N, C-alpha and C positions, 0 to 999 in steps of 0.2 A: 450063355445067358441067365442072369441072376430073375427067378420069381418068385413072387411073396403074394400071402395071400391076403384081404384086407377085411378090416370088419370098421363102420362107422360106429361111432356112436354120436351123442347130440348132449348135452347141455341145458338144461333145463330152466336155467334161469336166464342165458342170454340165446340160446339157439346157437351158439355156435357148432357144427357139424365138424368132424374128423376121424382119421383112420387110427384107433385107440392102438394098431397092433404096426403104426406104424416106424421102419427102419432106416434110417434117415444111412447108414455106413454101405446099403448097394446101390444110393443114388452118383449116380457120375455123370452129370454134367459139364460141358466138354466142349471145345471147339467141332467138335464132331457131329450137335447133337442140332437138328434140323426142326426148327417150328414154325418158321414164317408163311403169312396166309396173304402177305403181299406182291402174290403172283393172282391175286384174283382182282378182277376188276372190280367187283360189288365191294369186297373190302378193301381196294384199295380209296373207292369213292369215300365209303365211311371213314377211312385212317383218314384221311383229309380233310373233311368235315371236322372231325373230331381236332383236328391239330388248329385249324381255325380257330375255333369255340376254344377250346385252352389257350391260346396266344393271347387271344380277346380278355376271357374271363381272369388269366391270371399276369395278364399286363407285361408281355414278357419282354417288348422291345428294351434291348440294349442292357438287358438285364443275363444272368447265368443259370444257367437247367441244369439238374442231375435229373437222368433217369438209371431209379437203379431196375435193372430185369432187362434193359435194352433190346435184347436178343440181337438179331443184324444191326440193330441201327437205325431201320426206315424211319419209324414215326419219329424218333430224336431229332433226325437230321430235316424234316419235313416240317416238324415243329421250329425248328430254330430257325430255317429259311424262309417261314411265312412271318411268325414275330419278329425278328430283326433282334436273335441272341444268340450267346454262342451255352455251349451244352457239353457235358461229360457223362456219357454211358459206361455203367458197369454193370457186366453180364460174363459169368464162364463159358458163353456159348458164341460169344462174338467173333466172326471171322471178315476179312474185307475183301469178300469176293469181288471176282471181276461180272461189270452188268447189273450185281444186283440195288445199286444206287448211285446216285452221284457224290463221289469224294467231296467233301465241303472243309475247308481249316476254320470254319468256327464250331465242328466237331471234333472231342476226342474220345478215346474209350479205355477202360480199364478191363481185362481181360478179368475177372475173378465174380466169386459171390461176395457182396455184399457181407459187411460185418462191423464191428465195432471199431476194427481201425482205420476205418473211413466217416467216423465222426467228426473228425478234425474238418474234413470238406465242407466250404459254405458254399452255398445256394441261396438265390432269391425265391425261385420253381423249385417242388421234388415233381416227379412224376414215376406213376410206378404202375404199370399196366399189366394184366393177365400174368403177376409172378406171387401175389400172397397166398392164391392156392396152390403154392410151393412148398411153403413153409410150415415147418410142425410148430416153430417156437414163438406163434404169430404175434403174441404180446409182447415178448423181447423186441421181436422186429420192427414193429412198430415202436416201441420206446426207443430205441436207438436211432431212429431215423428223428423222431422228438429232443432225444439227446443232441443229435446232430444239430437241428437248429437253435438250441439253445435260450439265450432271453431273445430273442428276434422275436418281432411279431407281426411283420409284414409280408412274413415267406407264406406263399400259397403252395397247399400238396392238393395233389391231383393221382385220384388212384383209380381204375379200371379193374374187375374180378367178376369172374363167369356167378353170373347168380342160382344159387341152388335152392332156390323155390321151386324155380321151374323143373329143374330137375324130378323136385320131389313130388310134382304135380301129375308130372309125364310120366314119370316109373322110366327116365331116360338114365336106363342102366350104362348106355356108349358113354354118358357123358360123368359114369365115372373110373377112375384108373389112378393106378399106386403113385404116378408122379404128382397127381392132385390127395394132397394130405388132409387139405382144410379147406372144408366149404362155410360159404357166407349165404344169406339171405342177406339183405338192403339193411334191415335191422340189426342182427347181428355185426355186419360191416362197420354202420356208423356207432353202434353199441362200444363197438372195441376200440374205434379213433376218441369219442367222447373220454374213454375211460382211460387212455396213456396221453391227456392235454391235448386236443382237440375239439375245436368246437366247427360240427360238420354244417356245414353252410347250402349245399346242394346233394339230393339225392335223389338219383329216377335211372331207369332202366332204360338200352340203347338195342340196337342192332338188332332187331325184333323182340325186344324185351329177354336178350339172353346175359344181356352185359350190366353191371352194376358202374353205372357213372357217381363220382364219391370227390367234390371239393370240399376241402378244409382248410382251417385257418388255428396256428396255435397259439393257445391260449392259459394263463398264468392259473385257472382256476377251472372245477368242474363247469360244465355247460351240459344243462339239460333239455332230453330232447324234445324235438319241435318241428322233426316233420314229418309229411303223412305215412311214408314207407318207412317208419323206426318202428312202427306198432303192428308189428308182426309177429309179436312171439307166441298167440297163441295160435294163430293158424299155423306156423311155421311146427310146431309140437305136435299138431294131428297130423299134419302132413306127413311127418315123418315116422307116427305109431303107424299112419296106414301103407308106408314106403313099401318093405318086404313084400307084400302080399302083390303089388300092385307090378312091381318088377318083374314078378312071379308070372302074371297073365301076360305082358310085354313079351318079354324073354318067350316063351309058350307062342306068339300069334307069329312073331317075325324064322321061330324055327319052322315050324308048320306052311309061313309063307315063303321060306325061302326054299325048305326044301320039298314042296312042292313045284313049285317051277323048277327045280333040278329034275325031278323026279318023270315031268313031262319033255325032258329033251333043251330046255333053257339056257341060254349061256348067261350067265349072271355076272357082272361086276360092279364091284363099289365104285365110289365117285367121291374119294379125299382118304389119302393114307395118312395123315394126321393120327391121331389118339383117339378118336372116335372110333376109326375104323377097326384099331388094333384092339378094343373094347369089345365092341360088337362083335368082330370076330372072333378072339379066344373066349368070350364070357360063354358065347352061342356053341363054340368048339367047332364052328364052321371049318372045314380043313377044303375037300375036291368041289363040293357045292359051287365055289366062289371060281371063275377063273381068272380073274387078275383084280388088281385095284388101279384104277386112273388119281392119277393125281397134275394136277397144271405147273407143280412146284418143279421146273427143271432140277434142280440138286435131288429130289427123290425118285426121280426118272430112274432106271434100272437098277434100283435097289429093292428091297425085299421086305417084307411087313415083319418085325418081330413079332415070336412068339407061334407063326402060321405058319413064315414062307411066303406068302404071296407074290409075283412079283407086283411091281410097282411100274404102270406102264406112263407115257402121254398119247391126250385124250386120241392124237390122230393114229394111235396103232390101232386104234376102233374101226379105223377104214376098211383092214384088211381081214381083221377077225370081228365082226360086228356085236354089239351084243344084242340078248333081245330082250333081257331086264337090268337097265341101274336100279342100284338104289345110293340113293345120294345121300352122305351124314350129316348135311346139315341143310334144313330148308330154304334156306334164306339165299343159298347155292341156285334154286333151282332155275330160273330163267335167264341165266348168264349158261346152264348147262343145256339147257333146251336149245338156245340160240349156238352153242358150239356143234350139238350133234346135226343139229337142223344144214349147218354149213357145210357139213362134212356128207350129206344127203344119208342121213342114220335118224330113223325115229323107231326106237327100241321103247318100251316103256320106262316111266320111267317113275321110282316110289320115294319119296323122302325120308329119313327116320321121324316118325312122329309117332306117339302111342297108340294113334288109327292108322295109321301107315301099312297095319299088312292086314287089313279088311279087306 
């Protein structure tokens, strides 16, 4: 397994944050990559609402949608079904797993990374969700999308990207990991698109203010910033300057919280086997303190966490081996997890990742 350090840098002029020692050669996105969040009812409800919204705002009825970085295709299928459109998904990690989602003849997929070789494709709507943060040459990537659109001025563009300003403010070291080489505040996100020939028409936060939602249209001349969330450069610079000390405080707090519980004989599990869980475990150097990692995604169950080897188990495994302390990797899922544990007759202490979650 490849391991690399990362060092974040911040551009003072635009607020873009990036891992300046990122080595793209060690990345290996393939069909073995499992990133889907669609086994959570909370996430599915959000994705369905977002699909209906995007279908309406982008007026996709009877149109053709290209989703760059479509993952396993769940959102694209939902979007095309609800909006009455056809779709093409491009992603090196796409797999047609049985039972993951309903097949549709309206949607097809290309198992590959998006690059300039796909600039000949035509689309009425371009969607890109949770992909830009994985791209190192972000300006070239967005520029390639703009060239694909060409002289068409009626193409709608919809992006969804994690909000880095929240990460900085919370000292959320669990949201910093190698696959994410690029980090955006809402303002930095919009500045990139305006620079590359787009007019940003809507910019907001969603999913408990964790995600940036941005709609844009191609334009022939530079469009000036005019949306409230674009004016964040001074705030971002301040947050970036204080981030290292904030992270040290949060890391120290979580180490003490976990090791104290373990010292007193509590059985501790993490809930969430994605990148947050990997970063939490490896950054804090946790090994025997954590008994297992719970995940609702059946394609992760029976596997092991990268870097630490913790087993990934199904929620029902807790019935025979109950936990005393459950550390939830994303606070938004706490109600769902509380209900699941209650239905199994389990009532452990539940603590969600947050800057004050260790107090």
